[in-house]
Each structure stands twice: as structure tokens, then as C-alpha cells.
C-alpha positions as CSV (number, residue, x, y, z in Angstrom):
1,M,43.0,49.4,-1.3
2,N,41.6,49.0,-4.8
3,F,40.4,52.0,-6.7
4,P,36.6,52.3,-6.0
5,V,35.8,52.7,-9.7
6,V,32.1,51.7,-9.4
7,S,31.5,54.3,-6.7
8,F,33.2,56.9,-8.9
9,I,30.9,56.0,-11.7
10,V,27.8,56.3,-9.5
11,F,28.7,59.6,-7.8
12,T,30.5,61.5,-10.5
13,P,27.3,62.7,-12.2
14,I,25.6,63.9,-8.9
15,L,28.8,65.6,-7.7
16,A,29.2,67.3,-11.1
17,G,25.5,68.4,-10.9
18,M,26.2,70.1,-7.6
19,L,29.3,71.7,-9.0
20,I,27.3,73.0,-12.0
21,L,24.8,74.6,-9.7
22,L,27.6,76.7,-8.1
23,I,28.6,78.1,-11.5
24,P,27.0,81.6,-12.1
25,K,24.0,81.3,-14.3
26,D,25.3,83.7,-16.9
27,R,28.4,81.5,-17.6
28,K,26.5,79.0,-19.8
29,N,29.5,77.8,-21.7
30,E,31.3,76.9,-18.5
31,V,28.2,74.9,-17.5
32,R,28.2,73.0,-20.8
33,V,32.0,72.3,-20.6
34,T,31.7,71.1,-17.0
35,A,28.8,68.9,-18.0
36,L,30.7,67.4,-20.9
37,A,33.8,66.8,-18.8
38,A,31.7,64.9,-16.2
39,A,30.0,62.9,-18.9
40,V,33.4,62.0,-20.4
41,V,34.8,60.9,-17.0
42,A,31.7,58.7,-16.4
43,L,31.9,57.2,-19.9
44,V,35.7,56.5,-19.6
45,L,35.2,54.8,-16.2
46,S,32.2,52.8,-17.6
47,I,34.4,51.6,-20.6
48,W,37.2,50.7,-18.1
49,V,34.8,48.5,-16.0
50,Y,33.3,46.9,-19.0
51,F,36.5,45.8,-20.6
52,S,38.2,45.0,-17.3
53,Y,35.5,42.5,-16.4
54,D,37.0,38.9,-16.4
55,T,34.4,36.7,-18.1
56,S,36.4,33.6,-17.2
57,L,35.8,34.2,-13.5
58,G,32.2,35.4,-13.9
59,G,30.1,36.4,-11.0
60,Y,30.2,39.8,-9.4
61,Q,33.4,41.8,-9.6
62,F,34.6,45.3,-8.5
63,I,32.6,44.7,-5.3
64,E,32.6,47.6,-2.8
65,R,30.9,47.4,0.6
66,Y,30.3,49.8,3.5
67,D,28.0,49.0,6.4
68,W,25.9,52.1,6.5
69,L,23.2,51.3,9.0
70,P,24.1,47.9,10.5
71,M,21.3,48.0,13.1
72,L,18.8,48.0,10.2
73,G,20.8,45.7,7.9
74,I,21.5,48.4,5.4
75,S,24.8,48.4,3.6
76,Y,26.2,50.2,0.6
77,V,27.2,47.3,-1.6
78,V,27.9,47.7,-5.3
79,G,29.3,45.4,-8.0
80,V,29.0,44.4,-11.7
81,D,28.4,41.2,-13.5
82,G,27.7,40.1,-17.0
83,M,24.2,41.5,-17.0
84,N,24.7,44.9,-15.5
85,A,28.1,45.8,-17.0
86,P,26.6,46.5,-20.5
87,L,23.9,48.6,-18.8
88,V,26.5,50.7,-17.0
89,L,28.3,51.2,-20.3
90,L,24.9,52.1,-21.9
91,T,24.2,54.7,-19.3
92,G,27.7,56.3,-19.8
93,V,27.1,56.4,-23.6
94,V,23.6,57.9,-23.3
95,M,24.9,60.4,-20.7
96,F,27.7,61.5,-23.0
97,T,25.6,61.8,-26.2
98,G,22.7,63.4,-24.3
99,V,25.1,66.3,-23.2
100,L,26.2,66.8,-26.8
101,I,22.6,66.9,-28.1
102,S,21.6,69.3,-25.3
103,W,24.5,71.7,-26.1
104,G,22.2,74.4,-27.5
105,I,19.8,74.6,-24.5
106,E,19.5,78.2,-23.5
107,D,16.7,77.9,-20.9
108,R,18.5,77.5,-17.5
109,P,21.1,75.0,-18.7
110,R,22.7,75.0,-15.3
111,E,19.6,73.5,-13.6
112,F,18.9,71.3,-16.6
113,F,22.3,69.6,-16.5
114,A,22.2,69.3,-12.7
115,F,18.8,67.5,-12.7
116,L,19.9,65.3,-15.7
117,F,23.1,64.3,-13.8
118,I,21.1,63.5,-10.7
119,L,19.0,61.2,-12.8
120,A,22.1,59.6,-14.3
121,S,23.5,58.9,-10.8
122,G,20.3,57.2,-9.8
123,V,20.3,55.0,-12.9
124,F,24.0,54.0,-12.4
125,G,23.2,53.2,-8.7
126,V,20.2,50.9,-9.5
127,F,22.3,49.0,-12.0
128,V,25.2,48.3,-9.6
129,A,23.4,48.1,-6.3
130,Q,23.6,44.8,-4.4
131,D,21.5,45.9,-1.4
132,L,17.8,46.0,-1.7
133,F,17.4,49.3,0.3
134,M,20.1,51.0,-1.7
135,L,18.5,49.8,-4.9
136,F,15.2,51.4,-3.9
137,F,17.1,54.5,-2.8
138,F,18.8,55.0,-6.2
139,Y,15.5,54.0,-7.9
140,E,13.7,57.0,-6.3
141,I,16.7,59.3,-7.1
142,A,16.3,58.3,-10.8
143,V,12.5,58.9,-10.9
144,F,12.3,62.2,-9.0
145,P,14.3,64.4,-11.5
146,M,12.2,63.1,-14.4
147,Y,9.2,65.1,-13.1
148,L,11.2,68.3,-13.0
149,L,12.9,67.8,-16.3
150,I,9.7,67.1,-18.2
151,S,7.5,69.7,-16.4
152,I,10.0,72.5,-16.7
153,W,11.8,71.9,-20.0
154,G,9.3,69.6,-21.8
155,W,6.7,70.3,-24.6
156,V,4.4,73.0,-23.3
157,Q,1.1,71.5,-24.5
158,T,1.4,68.2,-22.5
159,R,4.4,68.5,-20.1
160,E,2.5,68.9,-16.8
161,Y,0.1,66.1,-17.6
162,A,2.9,63.7,-18.8
163,A,5.2,64.5,-15.9
164,M,2.5,63.8,-13.3
165,K,1.3,60.7,-15.1
166,L,4.9,59.3,-15.3
167,T,5.6,60.1,-11.7
168,L,2.4,58.5,-10.3
169,Y,2.8,55.3,-12.4
170,L,6.4,54.9,-11.4
171,F,6.0,55.7,-7.7
172,I,3.0,53.4,-7.4
173,G,5.0,50.7,-9.1
174,S,7.9,51.2,-6.7
175,V,5.6,51.0,-3.6
176,V,4.2,47.7,-4.9
177,A,7.7,46.4,-5.4
178,L,8.7,47.6,-2.0
179,V,6.0,45.5,-0.4
180,G,7.5,42.4,-1.9
181,A,11.0,43.5,-1.0
182,L,10.1,44.0,2.7
183,A,8.3,40.6,2.7
184,M,11.6,39.0,1.6
185,Y,13.6,40.9,4.2
186,F,11.4,39.8,7.1
187,Q,10.9,36.2,5.8
188,A,14.7,35.7,5.4
189,G,15.1,36.7,9.1
190,L,18.7,37.9,8.6
191,N,18.3,41.5,9.4
192,S,20.0,42.3,6.1
193,F,18.9,43.9,2.8
194,N,22.1,42.5,1.2
195,M,21.0,40.7,-1.9
196,F,23.9,38.2,-1.7
197,D,22.6,37.2,1.8
198,L,19.0,37.1,0.6
199,S,20.0,34.8,-2.3
200,L,21.8,32.5,0.0
201,A,18.8,32.4,2.4
202,Q,16.5,31.6,-0.5
203,Q,18.8,28.7,-1.6
204,A,18.9,27.5,2.1
205,G,15.1,27.2,2.1
206,A,14.2,30.4,4.1
207,F,11.4,31.1,1.6
208,D,10.0,27.5,1.5
209,V,6.8,28.3,3.3
210,S,3.2,28.1,2.2
211,Y,0.0,29.9,3.1
212,S,-3.6,28.6,3.0
213,L,-5.9,30.2,0.4
214,P,-9.5,31.2,1.1
215,G,-12.0,28.9,-0.4
216,W,-12.9,31.0,-3.4
217,L,-9.3,31.6,-4.3
218,A,-8.5,27.9,-3.8
219,A,-11.3,27.1,-6.3
220,I,-10.0,29.6,-8.9
221,F,-6.4,28.4,-8.7
222,N,-7.2,24.8,-8.1
223,T,-4.9,24.6,-5.0
224,E,-5.4,25.1,-1.3
225,T,-2.0,26.6,-0.6
226,I,0.3,29.1,-2.2
227,S,4.1,29.3,-1.6
228,F,5.8,32.5,-0.4
229,E,7.7,33.0,-3.6
230,T,4.6,32.5,-5.8
231,L,2.7,35.0,-3.6
232,V,5.4,37.7,-3.5
233,F,6.9,37.4,-7.0
234,P,4.1,39.4,-8.8
235,F,4.5,42.3,-6.5
236,V,8.2,42.6,-7.1
237,F,8.3,41.8,-10.8
238,L,5.3,43.9,-11.9
239,G,6.2,46.7,-9.5
240,F,9.5,47.2,-11.3
241,A,8.2,46.1,-14.7
242,V,5.9,49.2,-14.7
243,L,9.0,51.2,-15.4
244,G,9.9,48.7,-18.1
245,G,6.7,49.5,-19.9
246,I,5.0,46.2,-19.5
247,F,1.4,45.9,-20.6
248,P,-1.1,47.1,-19.3
249,F,1.0,49.6,-17.3
250,H,2.7,51.0,-20.3
251,N,0.8,54.0,-21.4
252,W,2.7,56.5,-19.2
253,S,5.7,55.9,-21.4
254,P,4.7,57.3,-24.8
255,D,3.2,60.3,-23.2
256,G,6.4,60.9,-21.2
257,H,8.5,60.5,-24.4
258,V,6.4,63.0,-26.3
259,A,6.5,65.7,-23.6
260,A,10.2,65.3,-22.6
261,P,13.0,67.4,-24.1
262,T,15.4,65.5,-26.4
263,A,18.1,64.5,-23.9
264,V,15.5,63.4,-21.4
265,S,13.7,61.3,-24.0
266,M,17.1,59.7,-24.7
267,F,17.5,58.8,-21.0
268,H,13.9,57.8,-20.7
269,A,13.8,55.3,-23.5
270,G,17.5,54.6,-23.5
271,V,18.2,53.7,-19.9
272,L,15.2,54.4,-17.6
273,M,13.0,51.7,-19.1
274,K,16.0,49.3,-18.9
275,L,16.2,50.2,-15.2
276,G,12.8,48.8,-14.6
277,A,13.4,45.6,-16.6
278,F,16.8,45.0,-14.9
279,A,15.4,45.5,-11.4
280,A,12.6,43.1,-12.3
281,L,15.2,40.6,-13.3
282,R,17.6,41.3,-10.4
283,V,15.1,41.4,-7.5
284,G,12.2,39.3,-8.9
285,I,13.6,36.5,-11.0
286,M,17.0,36.1,-9.3
287,L,15.8,36.3,-5.7
288,L,12.5,34.5,-6.2
289,P,13.3,31.8,-8.8
290,E,10.4,29.5,-7.8
291,G,8.0,32.4,-8.2
292,A,9.5,33.3,-11.5
293,Y,9.1,29.7,-12.8
294,T,5.4,29.6,-11.7
295,W,4.5,33.0,-13.2
296,R,6.6,32.9,-16.4
297,W,3.6,32.0,-18.5
298,V,1.8,35.1,-17.4
299,I,4.9,37.2,-18.1
300,L,5.2,35.5,-21.5
301,G,1.6,36.5,-22.3
302,L,1.9,40.1,-21.2
303,A,5.2,40.5,-23.0
304,L,3.6,39.1,-26.2
305,V,0.9,41.7,-26.0
306,N,3.6,44.4,-25.6
307,V,5.5,43.2,-28.7
308,V,2.5,43.0,-31.1
309,Y,0.2,45.7,-29.6
310,G,3.1,48.2,-29.4
311,A,4.1,47.6,-33.0
312,F,0.5,48.0,-34.3
313,I,-0.1,51.2,-32.3
314,A,3.2,52.6,-33.5
315,M,2.2,51.9,-37.1
316,V,-0.8,54.2,-37.0
317,Q,0.7,57.2,-35.2
318,T,1.3,60.4,-37.0
319,D,3.4,62.1,-34.4
320,F,7.1,61.3,-34.9
321,K,7.8,60.9,-31.2
322,Y,4.7,58.8,-30.5
323,V,5.9,56.3,-33.2
324,I,9.2,55.9,-31.4
325,G,7.5,55.8,-28.0
326,F,5.2,52.9,-28.9
327,S,8.1,51.2,-30.7
328,S,9.9,51.3,-27.4
329,V,6.9,49.5,-25.8
330,S,7.1,46.8,-28.4
331,H,10.9,46.3,-28.2
332,M,10.8,46.3,-24.4
333,G,8.3,43.5,-24.7
334,L,11.0,41.5,-26.4
335,V,13.2,41.9,-23.3
336,M,10.4,40.6,-21.1
337,L,9.9,37.7,-23.5
338,G,13.6,36.8,-23.2
339,F,13.3,36.9,-19.4
340,A,10.1,34.7,-19.4
341,T,11.8,31.9,-21.4
342,L,14.3,31.2,-18.5
343,T,16.6,29.7,-21.2
344,R,20.2,30.6,-22.0
345,E,19.4,31.9,-25.4
346,G,16.4,34.0,-24.1
347,L,18.4,35.6,-21.3
348,I,21.4,36.4,-23.5
349,G,19.1,37.9,-26.1
350,A,17.3,40.0,-23.4
351,G,20.6,41.3,-22.0
352,L,21.8,42.3,-25.5
353,Q,18.4,43.7,-26.4
354,M,18.5,46.1,-23.3
355,F,21.8,47.5,-24.6
356,S,20.9,47.5,-28.3
357,H,17.5,49.1,-27.8
358,G,19.0,51.7,-25.4
359,V,21.4,52.9,-28.0
360,M,18.9,52.7,-30.8
361,T,16.2,54.7,-29.1
362,A,18.7,57.3,-27.9
363,L,19.6,57.7,-31.6
364,F,15.9,57.8,-32.6
365,F,15.0,60.5,-30.1
366,A,18.2,62.5,-31.0
367,V,17.1,62.5,-34.6
368,V,13.5,63.5,-33.8
369,G,14.8,66.3,-31.6
370,M,17.0,67.6,-34.5
371,V,14.1,67.5,-36.9
372,Y,11.7,69.2,-34.5
373,D,14.2,72.0,-33.6
374,R,14.3,73.0,-37.2
375,A,10.8,72.2,-38.5
376,H,8.9,73.0,-35.3
377,T,6.6,70.1,-35.9
378,R,6.6,66.4,-35.3
379,E,3.7,65.6,-37.6
380,I,5.0,63.1,-40.2
381,N,2.6,64.2,-42.8
382,E,3.9,67.8,-42.6
383,L,7.5,66.8,-43.1
384,G,9.5,65.6,-46.1
385,G,12.8,65.8,-48.0
386,F,15.0,66.3,-45.0
387,S,17.8,64.1,-46.4
388,K,18.7,67.0,-48.7
389,K,19.3,69.4,-45.8
390,M,20.3,66.9,-43.1
391,P,22.0,64.0,-44.7
392,W,23.8,62.9,-41.6
393,V,20.5,62.7,-39.7
394,A,18.9,60.7,-42.5
395,V,21.7,58.2,-42.6
396,A,21.7,57.8,-38.8
397,F,17.9,57.2,-38.8
398,I,18.2,54.6,-41.5
399,I,20.9,52.7,-39.6
400,G,18.7,52.9,-36.4
401,G,15.7,51.8,-38.4
402,L,17.6,48.7,-39.7
403,V,18.6,47.9,-36.1
404,S,14.9,48.2,-35.1
405,M,14.0,45.7,-37.8
406,G,16.6,43.3,-36.6
407,M,18.7,43.3,-39.8
408,P,21.8,41.0,-39.8
409,G,25.1,42.8,-39.4
410,L,23.6,45.2,-36.8
411,S,23.0,44.9,-33.0
412,G,19.3,44.4,-33.4
413,F,19.7,41.1,-35.0
414,V,22.3,39.9,-32.5
415,A,19.8,40.7,-29.7
416,E,16.5,39.7,-31.2
417,F,17.4,36.4,-32.8
418,P,18.4,34.7,-29.6
419,I,15.2,35.9,-27.9
420,F,13.1,34.2,-30.7
421,M,15.2,31.1,-30.3
422,G,14.6,31.0,-26.6
423,V,10.8,31.6,-27.0
424,W,10.6,28.9,-29.7
425,Q,12.1,26.4,-27.2
426,V,9.3,27.0,-24.7
427,K,6.4,28.1,-26.8
428,P,6.7,28.0,-30.6
429,L,3.3,29.6,-31.2
430,V,4.3,32.7,-29.1
431,A,7.5,33.0,-31.2
432,I,5.4,32.9,-34.4
433,I,2.9,35.5,-33.2
434,A,5.7,37.8,-31.9
435,S,7.5,37.6,-35.2
436,I,4.6,39.6,-36.7
437,S,6.1,42.6,-34.9
438,I,9.1,42.5,-37.2
439,V,6.9,43.0,-40.3
440,I,4.9,45.8,-38.6
441,T,8.2,47.5,-37.4
442,A,9.5,47.4,-41.0
443,S,6.3,49.0,-42.3
444,Y,6.4,52.1,-40.0
445,I,10.2,52.5,-40.2
446,I,10.1,52.5,-44.0
447,R,7.1,54.8,-44.0
448,I,9.0,57.3,-41.8
449,I,12.2,57.1,-43.9
450,G,10.2,57.6,-47.1
451,K,8.0,60.4,-45.9
452,V,10.3,62.4,-43.6
453,F,13.6,62.1,-45.3
454,F,12.9,61.3,-49.0
455,G,9.5,62.7,-49.6
456,K,8.9,66.1,-51.2
457,M,10.0,68.9,-48.9
458,P,7.3,71.5,-48.2
459,E,8.1,74.9,-49.8
460,H,8.1,76.7,-46.4
461,F,11.0,74.5,-45.3
462,E,13.2,75.0,-48.4
463,H,15.1,78.0,-47.2
464,H,15.4,77.8,-43.5
465,I,16.3,74.2,-42.7
466,D,20.0,74.0,-41.8
467,D,22.2,71.0,-41.3
468,V,23.0,69.8,-37.8
469,R,26.1,71.1,-35.9
470,V,29.4,69.2,-35.7
471,I,28.7,68.3,-32.1
472,D,25.4,66.7,-33.1
473,K,27.2,64.7,-35.8
474,V,29.6,63.4,-33.2
475,A,26.7,62.1,-31.1
476,L,25.1,60.4,-34.1
477,V,28.4,58.8,-35.2
478,V,29.1,57.4,-31.7
479,L,25.6,55.9,-31.4
480,C,25.7,54.4,-34.9
481,A,29.2,53.1,-34.5
482,I,28.2,51.1,-31.4
483,M,25.3,49.4,-33.1
484,V,27.4,48.5,-36.2
485,T,30.3,47.3,-34.1
486,I,28.2,44.9,-32.0
487,G,26.4,43.7,-35.1
488,I,29.7,42.9,-36.8
489,Y,31.6,41.7,-33.8
490,P,28.9,40.4,-31.4
491,S,31.3,38.5,-29.1
492,I,32.4,41.9,-27.7
493,M,29.2,41.8,-25.7
494,S,27.6,38.4,-26.0
495,T,30.4,36.6,-24.1
496,L,29.9,39.0,-21.2
497,V,26.2,38.7,-21.2
498,A,26.4,34.9,-21.5
499,S,28.4,34.7,-18.2
500,G,25.6,36.6,-16.5
501,A,22.9,34.5,-18.0
502,E,24.6,31.2,-17.0
503,R,24.8,32.5,-13.4
504,I,21.0,33.1,-13.5
505,L,20.3,29.7,-14.9
506,L,22.2,28.1,-12.0
507,L,19.3,29.3,-9.8
508,F,17.0,27.2,-11.9
509,G,19.2,24.1,-11.9
510,G,20.6,24.8,-15.3
511,A,23.9,25.7,-16.9
């Protein structure tokens, strides 16, 4: 029997979380060491899976299956392909660096790390799940701890409001997506939630049915019938895309970012938003390709609003975290743009952007957390000159800022350029409008660098701002090194993502 590496990745965090809860609450150092050990194990296994994936074979690998409830067609099926392997690695990286950044937490660290690791298991599970029921199961596991992590350890002024807003948006989105998932389950008639089986059923014509539209709808859409896939696709895609921050269901995200503690913000922007985008791709686009092709112009339009609107709103924010929060909305719009193109370049760019943006925002929120812990304010106008006291943080933010702007030689360029190429192939005007976001992004990133790190330091900060700890520097170096490595040597990831993109294109008669 082969070593079940994927299952070990999924369940290591949640088992570690349970173990941490058994440690006496006064042994905080033991809690931290246990959390770090679990994070290292998950990261090492994620790296192993990533570099062991055979791109020449393609498809799903490391597949594990256990028929859990056969009478209901529910199975535990996991596996990785070119699209989700980078996201598994991303989760491992964010989990590891999040533990390092949270090393100094004194308020109930045992419970904090336990909930954080439950969240990590849910995220891992969604990325690797090949069964619709299990995907939803892990999805809810990922969402539930977010409420507790924000409402208990978040920013006092807004934590309860932000936690409830986030939870309501995401649960409502998941219910909408569940409606579409159940429709596919019953329409396929296989008594199976296995997504391999559902995909084969789709290709065999199980979803080739149409429904009559009422007269008023027929007049609006200029057609008397609507196909099953066209009807169901918006439920599935938009239900999951809520978590991806798609317009107009995005405003939960910046509020959640602002209220969350640093490590949770890193998870929130770094991997949780990618979870929504990936689920929209895996369940919506890959299981309902006809519906995706029909609705892609709508997705393209909504994503374009994300890209431009998010950048403009970020530009006028004065709160450091809100800037990064709306920046995430803009950059996640680029992911959706890549999906909507249904081209090789667009899909490759979207896959790379999910990873690059995940690392970048994890770095950004780590920096914001380090600044806030010392200055006790996030107002950009009240900060200045922090490069004198925190040079490592300043350099890290500059590197992250250059990634955000899509500068060549860094991961942001490798991810964003293919997206714009893909968009140009299907709608040049959209590509031109979306490119405005690059200029806007450059403006607010340069403003932050100039004001926060190189402006005049207020007198009351001069004598009590200290440099970050060694453990914080390790986290910053890891995140920066990843972005630089992918920028200089893009084939380390682009080849893998391309194998996943080509498999998706086969569903549309391409590649």
C-alpha cells in the first residue's frame, strides 16, 4: 500500500490542534513548539507532493479512496493535479509562516493554534477533495473557525461585526452552491458525489436537458428554453466565488481582514479566498463546461469590476489593512478574469496568480501586523520612517509591493502577464481597461512605501519602536524567497499549472 501522503497533509493540522488542546494552558512554549512542529510536517509533506508530481503523466495523482457512505454515494476521495498542487503548497507555506508570526500570542495560544489548525485542515481538504460532499464538508470546516478566530482574537472595535458578516456571507454562498451541487447529483442519476463520475456523466450527455422558460423570461433572454448547465452554473460558480471576493459579494472581505489577527488575515487573504476561486473552478467550470462557456461574459464583466474598482478603493484608504484588503479584491479579480477567458494562457495565469497572490498577501499582512504591534495604529498618515527601526520589514514590503505591481523578475509578472494575454485573445478592450489597475496599484503601493517606511518618523515613535524578532525575519525571508524564485525560475511552477490548464481545456474541445 502506498503511503497516504495527501491524507496526512489534510489531517495533520486537525490532529495537532486536538493534541494542543490537551497541553496544560500554562505551558505556552510547549503549545508553540507543538504548533511549529505540526506546521513543519504539513509543509514538508506539501513540498514532497509538489515536487513528486509527474507533469509528463498529468491528470490526478496520489489518489486515495474510501467508500464512506456507499448507500448515499459519499466517498472519501482525494488527489492532486496541476491546479491544486500549488495551492496545497501555498497552504503549507502560509501555515508555517503564520505560526512563526503568531509566536508572541499570549491570549490563550492553545485555543488559537487549535482553531487555526482546524481551519488549515479544512482548506487542505477542499483543495484535494474529489467528492462533492467531502468538498462541502471541508468547506464548512474551513469557514467555521474563522468566526471564532476573528470574534475572540480580532480587533476589539469591529471583530464581532466583521466575524458575523463574514460568516453570513460565506454560509449563504455555500448554501447557494449546494443547491447547484445537489442538482448535478440528482441529474447525473449515478447515486454518487464522486466528481470523476460526475464529469464522465457530463461528457456522456447526462446534463443535456433543457427546460422551458416562462414567457417573460423568454422575452428577456430571447430564447424559449434553457439548458441544465446554463441554469445551474450561476448557482455553483457564484456560490463559491463569494468566498473568492467576486463583485458585488466582496465587501465582507476587507472588513474581515481588518478585524482578524495577523495570522488569520494571512490565512484569510492567502488561502481562504483561493479556496473560493478554486472551488468555483473545480465544481463550476470543470463539471459544467457548457454553462461556463455561456456565462463567461458575465464572469468577465464582474471580474473586470473587481480589478478596477478594488484598485481605486484601495488607493483612497487610510487604514493600512484596508488598503491590502481592497488590493486583494482587485488581485482576485485577475484570477476570475483568467478563468473567464477559457484560454490556455488565461488559465495558467489564474493558477499562478492564486499562488503568487497568496504568498504576497500573507507577506503584506505579516508586515502590517508587525507595524501595528509596535505602533498600535494602522493609520498611514500617523506612521513614518519605520525603515530606520525595521529595515527587514521595509525591504520585505518593497519586494511584496513590486510583486503586486507585476514587475518582471518576480512572481507577480509571471502570473499577471499570461492573464492579460488570455484576456486580450477574447476581449482586447477588457484587457486595456483592466490594465488601469496596474497604474493604480503602483500609486498606492508607492504611497505606502514613501509614507510608512521612508517618511519622517513621529517623535513619539523614536524611542520605543524595536526591530522584529529573528523568528519574524525567518517568515519574511521565506515568503520573499518564494516570490523571487518563481519570478526568476517560473518553470518551477508554470509547467505544473500548464498540465492542469490543458486538462481543463480538453473539456472545451481544446488542447
